[in-house]
Every structure is written in structure tokens, then in C-alpha cells.
PyMOL Python script that loads the backbone (N, CA, C, O; Angstrom):
from pymol import cmd

cmd.read_pdbstr("""\
ATOM      1  N   MET A   1      71.856 125.018 130.784  1.00  0.00           N
ATOM      2  CA  MET A   1      70.955 125.982 130.984  1.00  0.00           C
ATOM      3  C   MET A   1      69.650 125.885 130.009  1.00  0.00           C
ATOM      4  O   MET A   1      68.536 126.133 130.470  1.00  0.00           O
ATOM      5  N   ALA A   2      69.806 125.563 128.821  1.00  0.00           N
ATOM      6  CA  ALA A   2      69.045 125.185 127.843  1.00  0.00           C
ATOM      7  C   ALA A   2      68.093 124.093 128.459  1.00  0.00           C
ATOM      8  O   ALA A   2      66.897 124.359 128.579  1.00  0.00           O
ATOM      9  N   ILE A   3      68.577 122.908 128.840  1.00  0.00           N
ATOM     10  CA  ILE A   3      67.728 121.886 129.385  1.00  0.00           C
ATOM     11  C   ILE A   3      66.843 122.379 130.576  1.00  0.00           C
ATOM     12  O   ILE A   3      65.650 122.079 130.622  1.00  0.00           O
ATOM     13  N   ALA A   4      67.429 123.118 131.513  1.00  0.00           N
ATOM     14  CA  ALA A   4      66.616 123.610 132.487  1.00  0.00           C
ATOM     15  C   ALA A   4      65.538 124.686 132.242  1.00  0.00           C
ATOM     16  O   ALA A   4      64.546 124.920 132.932  1.00  0.00           O
ATOM     17  N   ALA A   5      65.939 125.275 131.134  1.00  0.00           N
ATOM     18  CA  ALA A   5      65.024 126.531 130.617  1.00  0.00           C
ATOM     19  C   ALA A   5      63.644 125.684 129.886  1.00  0.00           C
ATOM     20  O   ALA A   5      62.519 126.182 129.921  1.00  0.00           O
ATOM     21  N   SER A   6      63.896 124.499 129.307  1.00  0.00           N
ATOM     22  CA  SER A   6      62.756 123.664 128.690  1.00  0.00           C
ATOM     23  C   SER A   6      61.951 123.153 129.722  1.00  0.00           C
ATOM     24  O   SER A   6      60.911 122.599 129.364  1.00  0.00           O
ATOM     25  N   GLY A   7      62.223 123.223 131.032  1.00  0.00           N
ATOM     26  CA  GLY A   7      61.532 122.662 131.934  1.00  0.00           C
ATOM     27  C   GLY A   7      61.930 121.075 132.330  1.00  0.00           C
ATOM     28  O   GLY A   7      61.304 120.392 133.141  1.00  0.00           O
ATOM     29  N   ALA A   8      62.869 120.734 131.727  1.00  0.00           N
ATOM     30  CA  ALA A   8      63.299 119.282 131.978  1.00  0.00           C
ATOM     31  C   ALA A   8      64.300 119.289 133.117  1.00  0.00           C
ATOM     32  O   ALA A   8      64.885 120.325 133.431  1.00  0.00           O
ATOM     33  N   ASP A   9      64.514 118.037 133.788  1.00  0.00           N
ATOM     34  CA  ASP A   9      65.469 117.850 134.746  1.00  0.00           C
ATOM     35  C   ASP A   9      66.751 117.859 134.280  1.00  0.00           C
ATOM     36  O   ASP A   9      67.118 116.942 133.545  1.00  0.00           O
ATOM     37  N   ALA A  10      67.614 118.888 134.634  1.00  0.00           N
ATOM     38  CA  ALA A  10      68.837 119.124 134.157  1.00  0.00           C
ATOM     39  C   ALA A  10      70.081 118.456 134.866  1.00  0.00           C
ATOM     40  O   ALA A  10      71.229 118.563 134.436  1.00  0.00           O
ATOM     41  N   THR A  11      69.721 117.749 136.011  1.00  0.00           N
ATOM     42  CA  THR A  11      70.654 117.230 136.790  1.00  0.00           C
ATOM     43  C   THR A  11      71.808 116.453 136.098  1.00  0.00           C
ATOM     44  O   THR A  11      72.982 116.614 136.431  1.00  0.00           O
ATOM     45  N   ALA A  12      71.440 115.665 135.191  1.00  0.00           N
ATOM     46  CA  ALA A  12      72.513 114.799 134.558  1.00  0.00           C
ATOM     47  C   ALA A  12      73.490 115.724 133.761  1.00  0.00           C
ATOM     48  O   ALA A  12      74.705 115.522 133.764  1.00  0.00           O
ATOM     49  N   ALA A  13      72.952 116.656 133.141  1.00  0.00           N
ATOM     50  CA  ALA A  13      73.658 117.773 132.272  1.00  0.00           C
ATOM     51  C   ALA A  13      74.604 118.478 133.060  1.00  0.00           C
ATOM     52  O   ALA A  13      75.749 118.666 132.649  1.00  0.00           O
ATOM     53  N   PHE A  14      74.153 118.935 134.311  1.00  0.00           N
ATOM     54  CA  PHE A  14      75.042 119.707 135.243  1.00  0.00           C
ATOM     55  C   PHE A  14      76.135 118.702 135.724  1.00  0.00           C
ATOM     56  O   PHE A  14      77.327 118.999 135.653  1.00  0.00           O
ATOM     57  N   ASP A  15      75.736 117.605 136.173  1.00  0.00           N
ATOM     58  CA  ASP A  15      76.891 116.645 136.494  1.00  0.00           C
ATOM     59  C   ASP A  15      77.891 116.332 135.280  1.00  0.00           C
ATOM     60  O   ASP A  15      79.103 116.258 135.482  1.00  0.00           O
ATOM     61  N   ALA A  16      77.398 116.174 134.167  1.00  0.00           N
ATOM     62  CA  ALA A  16      78.473 115.996 133.124  1.00  0.00           C
ATOM     63  C   ALA A  16      79.356 117.155 132.821  1.00  0.00           C
ATOM     64  O   ALA A  16      80.510 117.017 132.416  1.00  0.00           O
ATOM     65  N   ALA A  17      78.802 118.255 133.022  1.00  0.00           N
ATOM     66  CA  ALA A  17      79.408 119.506 132.586  1.00  0.00           C
ATOM     67  C   ALA A  17      80.558 119.546 133.549  1.00  0.00           C
ATOM     68  O   ALA A  17      81.706 119.691 133.129  1.00  0.00           O
ATOM     69  N   ILE A  18      80.271 119.415 134.907  1.00  0.00           N
ATOM     70  CA  ILE A  18      81.129 119.657 136.087  1.00  0.00           C
ATOM     71  C   ILE A  18      82.151 118.424 136.024  1.00  0.00           C
ATOM     72  O   ILE A  18      83.340 118.646 136.251  1.00  0.00           O
ATOM     73  N   ALA A  19      81.776 117.318 135.766  1.00  0.00           N
ATOM     74  CA  ALA A  19      82.751 116.183 135.578  1.00  0.00           C
ATOM     75  C   ALA A  19      83.788 116.279 134.457  1.00  0.00           C
ATOM     76  O   ALA A  19      84.984 116.009 134.573  1.00  0.00           O
ATOM     77  N   ARG A  20      83.143 116.713 133.324  1.00  0.00           N
ATOM     78  CA  ARG A  20      83.974 116.618 132.038  1.00  0.00           C
ATOM     79  C   ARG A  20      84.655 118.036 131.588  1.00  0.00           C
ATOM     80  O   ARG A  20      85.373 118.179 130.599  1.00  0.00           O
ATOM     81  N   GLY A  21      84.306 118.985 132.456  1.00  0.00           N
ATOM     82  CA  GLY A  21      84.702 120.397 132.136  1.00  0.00           C
ATOM     83  C   GLY A  21      86.267 120.550 132.067  1.00  0.00           C
ATOM     84  O   GLY A  21      86.941 119.761 132.729  1.00  0.00           O
ATOM     85  N   THR A  22      86.816 121.403 131.398  1.00  0.00           N
ATOM     86  CA  THR A  22      88.171 121.683 131.383  1.00  0.00           C
ATOM     87  C   THR A  22      88.473 123.031 131.640  1.00  0.00           C
ATOM     88  O   THR A  22      89.672 123.266 131.792  1.00  0.00           O
ATOM     89  N   GLU A  23      87.616 124.073 131.737  1.00  0.00           N
ATOM     90  CA  GLU A  23      87.653 125.382 132.234  1.00  0.00           C
ATOM     91  C   GLU A  23      87.034 125.618 133.477  1.00  0.00           C
ATOM     92  O   GLU A  23      85.806 125.596 133.566  1.00  0.00           O
ATOM     93  N   GLN A  24      87.839 125.865 134.546  1.00  0.00           N
ATOM     94  CA  GLN A  24      87.406 125.951 135.853  1.00  0.00           C
ATOM     95  C   GLN A  24      86.384 126.866 136.027  1.00  0.00           C
ATOM     96  O   GLN A  24      85.452 126.702 136.814  1.00  0.00           O
ATOM     97  N   ALA A  25      86.555 127.940 135.224  1.00  0.00           N
ATOM     98  CA  ALA A  25      85.516 129.086 135.422  1.00  0.00           C
ATOM     99  C   ALA A  25      84.130 128.638 134.889  1.00  0.00           C
ATOM    100  O   ALA A  25      83.084 129.102 135.344  1.00  0.00           O
ATOM    101  N   PHE A  26      84.176 127.761 133.953  1.00  0.00           N
ATOM    102  CA  PHE A  26      82.760 127.305 133.514  1.00  0.00           C
ATOM    103  C   PHE A  26      82.132 126.279 134.490  1.00  0.00           C
ATOM    104  O   PHE A  26      80.923 126.278 134.726  1.00  0.00           O
ATOM    105  N   ILE A  27      83.056 125.353 135.082  1.00  0.00           N
ATOM    106  CA  ILE A  27      82.613 124.433 135.993  1.00  0.00           C
ATOM    107  C   ILE A  27      82.081 125.310 137.209  1.00  0.00           C
ATOM    108  O   ILE A  27      80.944 125.076 137.621  1.00  0.00           O
ATOM    109  N   THR A  28      82.786 126.233 137.759  1.00  0.00           N
ATOM    110  CA  THR A  28      82.172 127.016 138.722  1.00  0.00           C
ATOM    111  C   THR A  28      80.869 127.776 138.437  1.00  0.00           C
ATOM    112  O   THR A  28      79.941 127.851 139.243  1.00  0.00           O
ATOM    113  N   ALA A  29      80.885 128.362 137.150  1.00  0.00           N
ATOM    114  CA  ALA A  29      79.643 128.774 136.781  1.00  0.00           C
ATOM    115  C   ALA A  29      78.469 128.010 136.559  1.00  0.00           C
ATOM    116  O   ALA A  29      77.332 128.471 136.654  1.00  0.00           O
ATOM    117  N   THR A  30      78.777 126.717 136.232  1.00  0.00           N
ATOM    118  CA  THR A  30      77.761 125.571 136.264  1.00  0.00           C
ATOM    119  C   THR A  30      77.298 125.422 137.620  1.00  0.00           C
ATOM    120  O   THR A  30      76.088 125.487 137.841  1.00  0.00           O
ATOM    121  N   GLU A  31      78.194 125.213 138.635  1.00  0.00           N
ATOM    122  CA  GLU A  31      77.884 125.089 140.078  1.00  0.00           C
ATOM    123  C   GLU A  31      77.020 126.173 140.617  1.00  0.00           C
ATOM    124  O   GLU A  31      76.028 125.940 141.307  1.00  0.00           O
ATOM    125  N   ALA A  32      77.405 127.322 140.297  1.00  0.00           N
ATOM    126  CA  ALA A  32      76.676 128.571 140.826  1.00  0.00           C
ATOM    127  C   ALA A  32      75.244 128.586 140.191  1.00  0.00           C
ATOM    128  O   ALA A  32      74.301 128.892 140.920  1.00  0.00           O
ATOM    129  N   PHE A  33      75.020 128.267 138.850  1.00  0.00           N
ATOM    130  CA  PHE A  33      73.721 128.103 138.302  1.00  0.00           C
ATOM    131  C   PHE A  33      72.946 127.158 138.861  1.00  0.00           C
ATOM    132  O   PHE A  33      71.757 127.375 139.091  1.00  0.00           O
ATOM    133  N   ARG A  34      73.523 126.034 139.134  1.00  0.00           N
ATOM    134  CA  ARG A  34      72.549 124.840 139.723  1.00  0.00           C
ATOM    135  C   ARG A  34      72.187 125.291 141.107  1.00  0.00           C
ATOM    136  O   ARG A  34      71.052 125.096 141.543  1.00  0.00           O
ATOM    137  N   LYS A  35      73.153 125.911 141.836  1.00  0.00           N
ATOM    138  CA  LYS A  35      72.767 126.585 143.074  1.00  0.00           C
ATOM    139  C   LYS A  35      71.570 127.453 143.090  1.00  0.00           C
ATOM    140  O   LYS A  35      70.596 127.181 143.793  1.00  0.00           O
ATOM    141  N   GLY A  36      71.625 128.442 142.364  1.00  0.00           N
ATOM    142  CA  GLY A  36      70.711 129.489 142.055  1.00  0.00           C
ATOM    143  C   GLY A  36      69.347 128.902 141.677  1.00  0.00           C
ATOM    144  O   GLY A  36      68.309 129.338 142.173  1.00  0.00           O
ATOM    145  N   LEU A  37      69.377 127.841 140.734  1.00  0.00           N
ATOM    146  CA  LEU A  37      68.179 127.084 140.265  1.00  0.00           C
ATOM    147  C   LEU A  37      67.421 126.417 141.432  1.00  0.00           C
ATOM    148  O   LEU A  37      66.201 126.437 141.591  1.00  0.00           O
ATOM    149  N   LYS A  38      68.282 125.858 142.175  1.00  0.00           N
ATOM    150  CA  LYS A  38      67.740 124.920 143.347  1.00  0.00           C
ATOM    151  C   LYS A  38      67.371 126.004 144.424  1.00  0.00           C
ATOM    152  O   LYS A  38      66.204 125.881 144.795  1.00  0.00           O
ATOM    153  N   GLU A  39      68.000 126.949 144.974  1.00  0.00           N
ATOM    154  CA  GLU A  39      67.560 127.775 145.822  1.00  0.00           C
ATOM    155  C   GLU A  39      66.439 128.730 145.575  1.00  0.00           C
ATOM    156  O   GLU A  39      65.550 129.007 146.380  1.00  0.00           O
ATOM    157  N   GLY A  40      66.610 129.272 144.186  1.00  0.00           N
ATOM    158  CA  GLY A  40      65.679 130.291 143.804  1.00  0.00           C
ATOM    159  C   GLY A  40      64.574 129.897 142.962  1.00  0.00           C
ATOM    160  O   GLY A  40      63.716 130.700 142.593  1.00  0.00           O
ATOM    161  N   GLY A  41      64.582 128.459 142.597  1.00  0.00           N
ATOM    162  CA  GLY A  41      63.407 127.696 142.012  1.00  0.00           C
ATOM    163  C   GLY A  41      63.204 128.277 140.383  1.00  0.00           C
ATOM    164  O   GLY A  41      62.168 128.073 139.750  1.00  0.00           O
ATOM    165  N   SER A  42      64.209 128.921 139.916  1.00  0.00           N
ATOM    166  CA  SER A  42      63.910 129.302 138.488  1.00  0.00           C
ATOM    167  C   SER A  42      65.243 129.527 137.648  1.00  0.00           C
ATOM    168  O   SER A  42      66.302 129.791 138.219  1.00  0.00           O
ATOM    169  N   VAL A  43      65.141 129.409 136.235  1.00  0.00           N
ATOM    170  CA  VAL A  43      66.155 129.679 135.569  1.00  0.00           C
ATOM    171  C   VAL A  43      66.869 130.864 135.668  1.00  0.00           C
ATOM    172  O   VAL A  43      68.097 130.944 135.626  1.00  0.00           O
ATOM    173  N   HIS A  44      65.908 131.999 135.830  1.00  0.00           N
ATOM    174  CA  HIS A  44      66.379 133.242 136.134  1.00  0.00           C
ATOM    175  C   HIS A  44      67.287 133.482 137.261  1.00  0.00           C
ATOM    176  O   HIS A  44      68.301 134.179 137.216  1.00  0.00           O
ATOM    177  N   ALA A  45      66.748 132.723 138.466  1.00  0.00           N
ATOM    178  CA  ALA A  45      67.583 132.789 139.678  1.00  0.00           C
ATOM    179  C   ALA A  45      69.104 132.063 139.460  1.00  0.00           C
ATOM    180  O   ALA A  45      70.132 132.456 140.011  1.00  0.00           O
ATOM    181  N   GLY A  46      69.015 131.005 138.601  1.00  0.00           N
ATOM    182  CA  GLY A  46      70.294 130.291 138.126  1.00  0.00           C
ATOM    183  C   GLY A  46      71.086 131.115 137.512  1.00  0.00           C
ATOM    184  O   GLY A  46      72.242 131.185 137.930  1.00  0.00           O
ATOM    185  N   CYS A  47      70.688 131.934 136.389  1.00  0.00           N
ATOM    186  CA  CYS A  47      71.277 132.788 135.839  1.00  0.00           C
ATOM    187  C   CYS A  47      71.954 133.985 136.695  1.00  0.00           C
ATOM    188  O   CYS A  47      73.102 134.401 136.543  1.00  0.00           O
ATOM    189  N   LEU A  48      71.075 134.410 137.552  1.00  0.00           N
ATOM    190  CA  LEU A  48      71.722 135.461 138.556  1.00  0.00           C
ATOM    191  C   LEU A  48      72.747 135.110 139.162  1.00  0.00           C
ATOM    192  O   LEU A  48      73.702 135.887 139.163  1.00  0.00           O
ATOM    193  N   GLU A  49      72.841 133.841 139.851  1.00  0.00           N
ATOM    194  CA  GLU A  49      73.927 133.268 140.627  1.00  0.00           C
ATOM    195  C   GLU A  49      74.969 132.973 139.624  1.00  0.00           C
ATOM    196  O   GLU A  49      76.108 133.348 139.901  1.00  0.00           O
ATOM    197  N   ALA A  50      74.776 132.380 138.533  1.00  0.00           N
ATOM    198  CA  ALA A  50      75.998 132.397 137.577  1.00  0.00           C
ATOM    199  C   ALA A  50      76.697 133.671 137.134  1.00  0.00           C
ATOM    200  O   ALA A  50      77.917 133.747 136.985  1.00  0.00           O
ATOM    201  N   THR A  51      75.828 134.685 136.931  1.00  0.00           N
ATOM    202  CA  THR A  51      76.381 135.896 136.522  1.00  0.00           C
ATOM    203  C   THR A  51      77.151 136.524 137.706  1.00  0.00           C
ATOM    204  O   THR A  51      78.215 137.122 137.548  1.00  0.00           O
ATOM    205  N   ARG A  52      76.550 136.351 138.892  1.00  0.00           N
ATOM    206  CA  ARG A  52      77.157 136.900 140.063  1.00  0.00           C
ATOM    207  C   ARG A  52      78.647 136.254 140.149  1.00  0.00           C
ATOM    208  O   ARG A  52      79.622 136.958 140.413  1.00  0.00           O
ATOM    209  N   TYR A  53      78.738 134.933 139.919  1.00  0.00           N
ATOM    210  CA  TYR A  53      80.068 134.582 139.950  1.00  0.00           C
ATOM    211  C   TYR A  53      81.041 134.997 138.855  1.00  0.00           C
ATOM    212  O   TYR A  53      82.217 135.303 139.049  1.00  0.00           O
ATOM    213  N   LEU A  54      80.302 134.966 137.472  1.00  0.00           N
ATOM    214  CA  LEU A  54      81.200 135.463 136.340  1.00  0.00           C
ATOM    215  C   LEU A  54      81.585 136.999 136.489  1.00  0.00           C
ATOM    216  O   LEU A  54      82.572 137.408 135.878  1.00  0.00           O
ATOM    217  N   THR A  55      81.007 137.665 137.100  1.00  0.00           N
ATOM    218  CA  THR A  55      81.461 139.015 137.256  1.00  0.00           C
ATOM    219  C   THR A  55      82.202 139.289 138.532  1.00  0.00           C
ATOM    220  O   THR A  55      82.444 140.463 138.811  1.00  0.00           O
ATOM    221  N   SER A  56      82.568 138.368 139.298  1.00  0.00           N
ATOM    222  CA  SER A  56      83.257 138.674 140.647  1.00  0.00           C
ATOM    223  C   SER A  56      84.793 138.875 140.241  1.00  0.00           C
ATOM    224  O   SER A  56      85.172 138.504 139.131  1.00  0.00           O
ATOM    225  N   PRO A  57      85.592 139.415 141.074  1.00  0.00           N
ATOM    226  CA  PRO A  57      86.767 139.856 140.819  1.00  0.00           C
ATOM    227  C   PRO A  57      87.827 138.777 140.150  1.00  0.00           C
ATOM    228  O   PRO A  57      88.022 137.673 140.659  1.00  0.00           O
ATOM    229  N   GLY A  58      88.422 139.184 139.069  1.00  0.00           N
ATOM    230  CA  GLY A  58      89.236 138.493 138.321  1.00  0.00           C
ATOM    231  C   GLY A  58      88.621 137.669 137.307  1.00  0.00           C
ATOM    232  O   GLY A  58      89.336 137.305 136.373  1.00  0.00           O
ATOM    233  N   VAL A  59      87.358 137.300 137.344  1.00  0.00           N
ATOM    234  CA  VAL A  59      86.795 136.254 136.304  1.00  0.00           C
ATOM    235  C   VAL A  59      86.625 136.953 135.079  1.00  0.00           C
ATOM    236  O   VAL A  59      86.904 136.384 134.025  1.00  0.00           O
ATOM    237  N   PRO A  60      86.082 138.442 135.095  1.00  0.00           N
ATOM    238  CA  PRO A  60      85.950 139.045 133.803  1.00  0.00           C
ATOM    239  C   PRO A  60      87.192 139.034 132.767  1.00  0.00           C
ATOM    240  O   PRO A  60      87.230 138.772 131.565  1.00  0.00           O
ATOM    241  N   ALA A  61      88.148 139.401 133.646  1.00  0.00           N
ATOM    242  CA  ALA A  61      89.549 139.384 132.811  1.00  0.00           C
ATOM    243  C   ALA A  61      89.825 138.145 132.124  1.00  0.00           C
ATOM    244  O   ALA A  61      90.207 138.114 130.954  1.00  0.00           O
ATOM    245  N   TYR A  62      89.621 137.053 132.887  1.00  0.00           N
ATOM    246  CA  TYR A  62      89.991 135.602 132.587  1.00  0.00           C
ATOM    247  C   TYR A  62      89.055 135.299 131.407  1.00  0.00           C
ATOM    248  O   TYR A  62      89.521 134.662 130.463  1.00  0.00           O
ATOM    249  N   LEU A  63      87.850 135.678 131.382  1.00  0.00           N
ATOM    250  CA  LEU A  63      86.906 135.278 130.436  1.00  0.00           C
ATOM    251  C   LEU A  63      87.292 136.039 129.185  1.00  0.00           C
ATOM    252  O   LEU A  63      87.144 135.409 128.138  1.00  0.00           O
ATOM    253  N   ARG A  64      87.751 137.255 129.097  1.00  0.00           N
ATOM    254  CA  ARG A  64      88.232 138.074 127.931  1.00  0.00           C
ATOM    255  C   ARG A  64      89.422 137.285 127.169  1.00  0.00           C
ATOM    256  O   ARG A  64      89.510 137.282 125.941  1.00  0.00           O
ATOM    257  N   LEU A  65      90.286 136.646 127.987  1.00  0.00           N
ATOM    258  CA  LEU A  65      91.207 135.630 127.487  1.00  0.00           C
ATOM    259  C   LEU A  65      90.662 134.345 126.776  1.00  0.00           C
ATOM    260  O   LEU A  65      91.004 133.893 125.683  1.00  0.00           O
ATOM    261  N   VAL A  66      89.831 133.916 127.566  1.00  0.00           N
ATOM    262  CA  VAL A  66      89.102 132.529 126.958  1.00  0.00           C
ATOM    263  C   VAL A  66      88.323 132.931 125.785  1.00  0.00           C
ATOM    264  O   VAL A  66      88.357 132.073 124.903  1.00  0.00           O
ATOM    265  N   PHE A  67      87.724 133.829 125.539  1.00  0.00           N
ATOM    266  CA  PHE A  67      86.900 134.187 124.579  1.00  0.00           C
ATOM    267  C   PHE A  67      87.574 135.144 123.393  1.00  0.00           C
ATOM    268  O   PHE A  67      86.891 135.701 122.534  1.00  0.00           O
ATOM    269  N   ASP A  68      89.080 135.249 123.488  1.00  0.00           N
ATOM    270  CA  ASP A  68      89.581 136.014 122.374  1.00  0.00           C
ATOM    271  C   ASP A  68      89.911 135.053 121.414  1.00  0.00           C
ATOM    272  O   ASP A  68      90.831 134.254 121.591  1.00  0.00           O
ATOM    273  N   TYR A  69      89.314 135.075 120.548  1.00  0.00           N
ATOM    274  CA  TYR A  69      89.234 134.387 119.184  1.00  0.00           C
ATOM    275  C   TYR A  69      89.735 135.221 117.942  1.00  0.00           C
ATOM    276  O   TYR A  69      89.557 134.863 116.777  1.00  0.00           O
ATOM    277  N   GLY A  70      90.353 136.321 118.309  1.00  0.00           N
ATOM    278  CA  GLY A  70      90.975 137.246 117.410  1.00  0.00           C
ATOM    279  C   GLY A  70      90.084 138.461 117.076  1.00  0.00           C
ATOM    280  O   GLY A  70      88.900 138.610 117.377  1.00  0.00           O
ATOM    281  N   TYR A  71      90.951 139.363 116.342  1.00  0.00           N
ATOM    282  CA  TYR A  71      90.246 140.706 116.137  1.00  0.00           C
ATOM    283  C   TYR A  71      88.956 140.830 115.384  1.00  0.00           C
ATOM    284  O   TYR A  71      88.219 141.808 115.506  1.00  0.00           O
ATOM    285  N   ALA A  72      88.732 139.914 114.684  1.00  0.00           N
ATOM    286  CA  ALA A  72      87.246 139.697 113.910  1.00  0.00           C
ATOM    287  C   ALA A  72      86.331 139.094 114.669  1.00  0.00           C
ATOM    288  O   ALA A  72      85.274 138.887 114.074  1.00  0.00           O
ATOM    289  N   ASN A  73      86.377 138.713 115.865  1.00  0.00           N
ATOM    290  CA  ASN A  73      85.345 138.157 116.657  1.00  0.00           C
ATOM    291  C   ASN A  73      84.943 139.089 117.807  1.00  0.00           C
ATOM    292  O   ASN A  73      85.730 139.814 118.415  1.00  0.00           O
ATOM    293  N   PRO A  74      83.720 138.995 118.016  1.00  0.00           N
ATOM    294  CA  PRO A  74      83.341 140.026 119.208  1.00  0.00           C
ATOM    295  C   PRO A  74      83.564 139.285 120.447  1.00  0.00           C
ATOM    296  O   PRO A  74      83.501 138.059 120.529  1.00  0.00           O
ATOM    297  N   GLN A  75      83.861 140.180 121.522  1.00  0.00           N
ATOM    298  CA  GLN A  75      84.212 139.592 122.783  1.00  0.00           C
ATOM    299  C   GLN A  75      82.791 139.190 123.424  1.00  0.00           C
ATOM    300  O   GLN A  75      81.724 139.652 123.022  1.00  0.00           O
ATOM    301  N   LYS A  76      82.930 138.232 124.513  1.00  0.00           N
ATOM    302  CA  LYS A  76      81.631 137.883 125.038  1.00  0.00           C
ATOM    303  C   LYS A  76      81.840 138.403 126.435  1.00  0.00           C
ATOM    304  O   LYS A  76      82.961 138.554 126.921  1.00  0.00           O
ATOM    305  N   THR A  77      80.586 138.699 127.128  1.00  0.00           N
ATOM    306  CA  THR A  77      80.440 139.077 128.420  1.00  0.00           C
ATOM    307  C   THR A  77      79.815 138.073 129.291  1.00  0.00           C
ATOM    308  O   THR A  77      79.293 137.055 128.838  1.00  0.00           O
ATOM    309  N   ALA A  78      79.873 138.380 130.635  1.00  0.00           N
ATOM    310  CA  ALA A  78      79.123 137.525 131.745  1.00  0.00           C
ATOM    311  C   ALA A  78      77.779 137.428 131.395  1.00  0.00           C
ATOM    312  O   ALA A  78      77.201 136.346 131.506  1.00  0.00           O
ATOM    313  N   ALA A  79      77.106 138.598 130.914  1.00  0.00           N
ATOM    314  CA  ALA A  79      75.688 138.654 130.867  1.00  0.00           C
ATOM    315  C   ALA A  79      75.275 137.821 129.528  1.00  0.00           C
ATOM    316  O   ALA A  79      74.166 137.287 129.506  1.00  0.00           O
ATOM    317  N   GLU A  80      76.093 137.710 128.484  1.00  0.00           N
ATOM    318  CA  GLU A  80      75.806 136.858 127.443  1.00  0.00           C
ATOM    319  C   GLU A  80      75.989 135.459 127.654  1.00  0.00           C
ATOM    320  O   GLU A  80      75.542 134.704 126.791  1.00  0.00           O
ATOM    321  N   ILE A  81      76.525 135.015 128.575  1.00  0.00           N
ATOM    322  CA  ILE A  81      76.658 133.725 128.797  1.00  0.00           C
ATOM    323  C   ILE A  81      75.545 132.968 129.375  1.00  0.00           C
ATOM    324  O   ILE A  81      75.381 131.759 129.214  1.00  0.00           O
ATOM    325  N   CYS A  82      74.673 133.865 130.164  1.00  0.00           N
ATOM    326  CA  CYS A  82      73.536 133.167 130.924  1.00  0.00           C
ATOM    327  C   CYS A  82      72.541 134.431 130.867  1.00  0.00           C
ATOM    328  O   CYS A  82      72.326 135.206 131.799  1.00  0.00           O
ATOM    329  N   PRO A  83      71.952 134.480 129.520  1.00  0.00           N
ATOM    330  CA  PRO A  83      71.077 135.707 129.521  1.00  0.00           C
ATOM    331  C   PRO A  83      69.508 135.718 130.129  1.00  0.00           C
ATOM    332  O   PRO A  83      68.794 136.719 130.186  1.00  0.00           O
ATOM    333  N   LEU A  84      69.199 134.563 130.505  1.00  0.00           N
ATOM    334  CA  LEU A  84      67.958 134.395 130.952  1.00  0.00           C
ATOM    335  C   LEU A  84      67.466 135.129 132.333  1.00  0.00           C
ATOM    336  O   LEU A  84      66.316 134.969 132.742  1.00  0.00           O
TER     337      LEU A  84
END
""", "prot")
cmd.dss("prot")
cmd.show_as("cartoon", "prot")
cmd.util.cbc("prot")
cmd.orient("prot")
């Protein structure tokens, strides 16, 4: 997302994140972001598509588990993952 937001071509970064990813939710979110960026022509459109996936049924509950670093750490939400 940061590379795309800078205006540079993020294709290699997307490919690497998808190929090397270990969390399927983040792989799918990356694919959704890339789809939104390509179809919508902006980082904002990419974030909307990624957020749409990240808030789909079942995913928010899974993210709460992934981001559960203990009681002293704030929980993350889908909107915080791709805020642009």
C-alpha cells in the first residue's frame, strides 16, 4: 500500500506479499487491494476493496485473533489496516 501510495509501481511488492504471505486473510486482502487499485485507478479504491474484504463475514473475528497481542495492546480493525 505504501509503495502504491507513493506513486510507484507496486506490482513486485504485491507479488511478493502474495507469494510469501503466511496469513491467508492478508494474502486475500492484498489481492483485493490490487484489484481495487487496478479497476478504480487509485489507492483509495484499493483500500475500499481491501476493507470490503476485511469486513466480510467471518474475517473481523479472525483478525481479532491475529491481532490479539495481549490485554495491554490495542486491537486493530479493518479500517486501520488500509486507512487511505
